[in-house]
N, C-alpha and C positions, 0 to 999 in steps of 0.2 A: 743138462739143465733143467731144473723142475719148473713146471709152468706156474708162475705168480701171479695168473691173472686175478684181478680185482673187480668184480664186475661193480661194487657199490662203488668204486672211485670212477674207473673208467666209464662207467654208461650213467650212472647217476649224482657226480662230482660228490662224493660223499668219502672224506679222507680217512684213512687208517685211525686217526684218534678218534671220530664221532662214531667208531663201529664197535660194536654191533649198534644200527641207527634206531631211534625209538619210531614210533610211528610217525609223527610229527616230521621228522627228518627224512624218513622213508618217501613220505610222501612230497617233501619238498616245500608244506607249507609252516609258517609262524608257529609256535610254540603254543598250544592251548587253542589252537581254532577250533571254532564249535559251529561254523557256520557250516550246514549241510551242503549247499551248492559249492562252496571251496572246495570240500575233503571230495565230492564226488568229480568235478573237473580235474583236480588234482591228479586223483585214482585215474582217471581215464587218459591223461596226458602219460603218467606214467606206463600205465599195460600197452598204450600204443607203442612207446617206445620200445617197451622189453618185447613184444611181440616180435620186433624186426630182426631181433636175435635168436629166435626159437629154433630157426632151420639152420644156423652154424655152427660154428664150432665149439662153441660154449652154450650149445642149447640146454644143458641140464641146469645150468647156472641161471639161464634165462627163466626157466618152469620156475626154479625154487623162489627168483624175484617176484615172478608173477604170483606165484603164492602169498609171499608176504605182503607184498601190494594190497591183495585180496583182503588179508586178515589186518591190516592197518585199517583198510575203508570200514569195516566191519566194526573195529574195535572203535573208532572216531566218530563212526555215524551213531553207534549207541551213547558214545557218553555227550553226544550234540543233544540227545535226546533224553539226556538224564538217566540214561541205561549204564551201569558200570559193571564190565567183565571182568573176572579174575583171569 
């Protein structure tokens, strides 16, 4: 039986219909949130959760999601500062 583990759904409650998630969904904040503190706190919460899985069976998935969350923070922080990245 193939491993059908879905870290987006299991860890972040993002159903397959919403995958791949946009940056807002990935951080668990409302669409178009531009408050830097909200984005930073959401990022911290997601990263703390995902770090708990780094030493487990799905360490690679945890590392990948940590990178995605970090990229989302950078992107959304820049949007909040009036900078748009392509």
